[in-house]
C-alpha positions in Angstrom: 3.7 41.3 -8.6 0.0 40.5 -9.0 -2.0 39.2 -6.0 -5.6 38.3 -6.6 -8.1 36.9 -4.0 -10.7 34.3 -5.2 -14.2 34.1 -3.8 -14.2 30.6 -2.0 -17.4 31.2 0.1 -19.7 29.5 -2.5 -18.2 26.0 -1.8 -19.3 24.4 1.5 -16.1 22.8 2.7 -14.0 25.7 1.5 -16.2 28.2 3.2 -16.0 26.3 6.5 -12.3 25.4 6.7 -10.4 27.9 4.5 -9.3 31.4 5.3 -8.4 32.5 1.7 -7.7 31.4 -1.8 -5.5 33.5 -4.2 -3.5 33.6 -7.2 0.0 35.0 -7.0 2.2 35.8 -10.1 5.0 38.1 -11.3 6.1 39.4 -14.7 9.4 38.8 -16.7 11.7 39.7 -13.8 12.6 37.8 -10.6 10.6 39.0 -7.6 11.4 38.7 -3.9 8.8 39.5 -1.2 8.3 38.9 2.5 5.6 37.3 4.6 4.9 37.9 8.3 3.3 35.4 10.7 -0.4 35.2 10.3 -1.5 32.1 12.0 -2.4 30.1 8.9 -1.4 26.9 7.3 -1.9 26.6 3.5 -1.2 24.7 0.4 0.7 26.2 -2.5 0.6 24.8 -6.0 3.2 26.2 -8.3 1.9 26.2 -11.8 4.7 28.1 -13.5 8.2 28.9 -12.5 10.0 28.2 -9.3 9.7 29.4 -5.7 12.6 29.6 -3.2 12.5 30.3 0.6 15.3 32.0 2.4 16.7 29.7 5.1 19.8 29.8 7.3 21.6 27.7 4.6 20.5 30.0 1.6 17.7 29.9 -0.8 15.9 26.6 -0.8 13.8 25.5 -3.7 10.2 24.5 -2.8 8.3 21.5 -4.2 5.7 22.3 -6.9 3.0 21.4 -4.2 3.8 22.2 -0.7 2.4 23.1 2.7 3.4 26.4 4.1 2.7 28.5 7.3 2.6 28.9 11.0 6.0 30.7 10.7 7.1 32.6 13.8 9.2 35.3 12.0 9.4 37.2 8.7 10.1 35.0 5.7 11.6 35.9 2.4 10.4 34.2 -0.8 11.9 34.5 -4.3 9.8 33.9 -7.4 11.4 33.2 -10.8 10.3 35.2 -13.9 6.9 34.4 -15.2 6.0 32.7 -11.9 2.4 31.7 -11.0 1.0 30.0 -8.0 -2.5 29.1 -6.5 -2.6 28.9 -2.8 -5.4 28.2 -0.2 -5.1 28.8 3.5 -6.6 26.8 6.4 -7.4 27.9 9.9 -4.7 26.3 11.9 -7.0 23.9 13.7 -8.8 22.9 10.5 -6.0 21.1 8.7 -6.3 18.2 11.3 -9.3 17.0 9.4 -7.3 16.3 6.3 -4.1 14.8 7.7 -3.4 11.5 9.3 -0.2 12.5 11.0 0.3 14.9 13.7 1.1 18.5 12.5 4.2 18.9 14.7 6.1 17.0 12.1 5.7 19.7 9.4 8.4 22.2 8.7 7.9 25.8 9.9 10.8 27.6 8.2 10.3 26.1 4.8 7.6 24.3 3.0 6.8 20.6 3.5 6.4 18.6 0.3 2.8 17.7 0.0 3.7 14.2 -1.1 5.0 13.6 2.4 1.4 14.4 3.8 -1.1 13.2 1.2 -1.5 10.3 -1.1 0.6 10.7 -4.2 -2.4 10.3 -6.6 -4.3 13.0 -4.8 -1.5 15.5 -5.0 -1.0 14.8 -8.7 -4.8 15.1 -9.4 -4.9 18.5 -7.6 -1.9 19.8 -9.7 -3.3 18.5 -12.9 -6.8 19.9 -12.3 -5.6 23.4 -11.3 -3.2 23.4 -14.3 -6.3 23.0 -16.5 -8.5 25.5 -14.9 -9.7 28.4 -17.1 -11.7 30.4 -14.6 -12.3 30.8 -10.9 -15.3 28.5 -10.8 -13.4 25.5 -12.1 -10.5 26.4 -9.8 -12.7 26.3 -6.7 -14.4 23.1 -8.0 -10.9 21.5 -8.0 -10.0 22.7 -4.6 -13.4 21.6 -3.1 -12.9 18.1 -4.7 -9.4 17.8 -3.2 -10.9 18.7 0.3 -13.7 16.2 -0.1 -11.4 13.3 -1.3 -8.9 13.9 1.7 -11.3 14.5 4.5 -10.7 11.8 7.2 -13.3 13.0 9.7 -15.6 16.0 10.0 -15.2 16.1 13.7 -12.7 18.8 15.0 -11.3 18.4 18.4 -13.7 20.7 20.2 -11.1 21.8 22.7 -8.8 23.0 20.0 -11.7 24.7 18.1 -12.7 26.4 21.5 -9.1 27.5 22.2 -8.7 29.0 18.7 -11.9 30.9 19.2 -10.8 32.2 22.6 -7.5 33.4 21.2 -8.7 34.9 17.9 -12.1 36.3 18.9 -12.1 36.8 22.7 -8.5 37.9 23.0 -7.5 35.4 25.7 -3.7 35.7 25.7 -2.5 33.5 28.6 -2.1 29.7 28.4 -3.2 29.3 32.0 -6.5 31.2 31.3 -7.1 29.0 28.2 -6.5 25.8 30.2 -8.9 26.9 32.9 -11.6 27.9 30.6 -11.3 24.6 28.7 -11.0 22.6 32.0 -7.7 20.9 31.0 -4.2 21.1 32.3 -1.7 23.4 30.5 0.3 20.3 29.7 -2.7 18.6 28.1 -3.4 21.8 26.1 0.1 22.0 24.8 -0.1 18.3 23.7 -3.2 18.9 21.9 -1.8 21.9 20.0 1.3 20.0 19.2 -0.8 17.2 17.6 -3.6 19.2 15.9 -2.2 22.7 15.3 1.6 22.2 14.9 2.7 24.9 17.3 2.2 25.6 21.0 -0.6 27.7 22.4 1.9 30.3 23.5 3.3 30.6 19.9 -0.2 30.9 18.3 -1.1 33.6 20.9 2.1 35.5 19.8 1.2 35.0 16.1 -2.3 36.3 16.6 -1.2 39.3 18.6 1.2 40.4 15.9 -1.4 39.9 13.1 -3.9 42.0 15.1 -1.2 44.7 15.7 -0.5 44.9 11.9 -4.0 45.9 11.2 -4.0 48.9 13.5 -3.8 52.5 12.1 -1.3 54.4 14.2 -0.1 57.8 13.4 2.1 58.7 16.4 4.7 57.1 18.6 2.6 57.7 21.7 -0.2 55.6 20.4 2.1 52.5 20.5 1.5 52.2 24.2 -2.3 52.0 23.5 -1.7 49.1 21.1 0.4 47.2 23.6 -2.4 47.8 26.2 -5.1 46.5 23.8 -3.1 43.4 23.1 -2.7 42.8 26.9 1.0 43.1 27.0 2.7 43.9 30.4 4.3 46.9 28.8 5.3 48.4 25.5 8.8 46.9 25.6 7.5 43.4 25.6 5.2 44.2 22.7 8.1 45.9 20.8 10.2 42.8 21.4 7.6 40.3 20.1 6.9 42.5 17.1 10.5 42.8 16.1 11.1 39.1 16.6 8.2 38.3 14.2 8.6 41.0 11.6 12.2 41.9 11.8 11.5 45.6 12.3 10.3 47.7 15.2 6.6 48.7 15.5 7.7 52.3 15.3 9.1 51.7 11.9 6.1 49.8 10.7 3.4 52.2 11.9 5.2 55.4 11.1 6.5 54.4 7.6 3.6 55.1 5.4 5.1 53.3 2.4 5.7 50.1 4.3 2.4 49.9 6.2 0.3 50.7 3.2 2.1 48.1 1.0 1.3 45.4 3.6 -2.3 46.5 4.0 -2.9 46.4 0.3 -1.1 43.2 -0.6 -0.6 41.3 2.7 3.0 40.8 1.9 5.9 43.2 1.9 8.3 44.0 -0.9 11.8 42.6 -0.1 13.5 45.9 -0.3 11.8 46.9 2.9 13.8 44.1 4.7 16.8 43.4 2.6 19.3 44.9 5.1 17.7 42.7 7.8 17.4 39.4 6.0 20.7 39.2 4.1 
């Protein structure tokens, strides 16, 4: 498995609306890995091989160009031999600038075919351009062109932008507090999130808490209480439940298993063998 981040900060639209751009590939053997919720939506372009996502009905093959993300629990993906993809992730509130339809219609447990969301010619152009890229500069030029061609408006809903900032930067973890700060009702806020983000504010808060928790460096079981306190959980039991619901394992196993936690920190994904007894 090879995972390589690409510098996207030199392009204005990419720098403003994307969270990352990366190339993912594997060698001559099939490879299975796991993703955990990270609060992102993104577009994956499969240039070589096939990608399958584990669902309740088994392994489901993904479109060559699909939208992924905003999952609420650990997700297993299987790559065929000699697989290669290019992916770019959006802040969850940014994708509204590029889509005509509300985001609640997208699929959370498996990828949504990009042909269902964008014009066919634009999707084909993105695939063709990325297939021909010889270096990172041309790759970023192709992604930037795609963003420019599909941007319907440059005006984000300021309430959604503010809510995302409050959750991700100010650690506001109650929907009632968000609503009060934004001077809207909780019902209005949930409706706005449903249209422009694709998940409820409560779900995005949970995703952000888990993402934040994964970055902690904990060396003892006693310190887990401090993590729960930092994330404003009522107690450690509530924190442990949310963590296990999202990742499939307890926070104790994650933080105290050096091989597991270092693998995630280095790669931002987990090897499947860490979860195979859970996901089968």
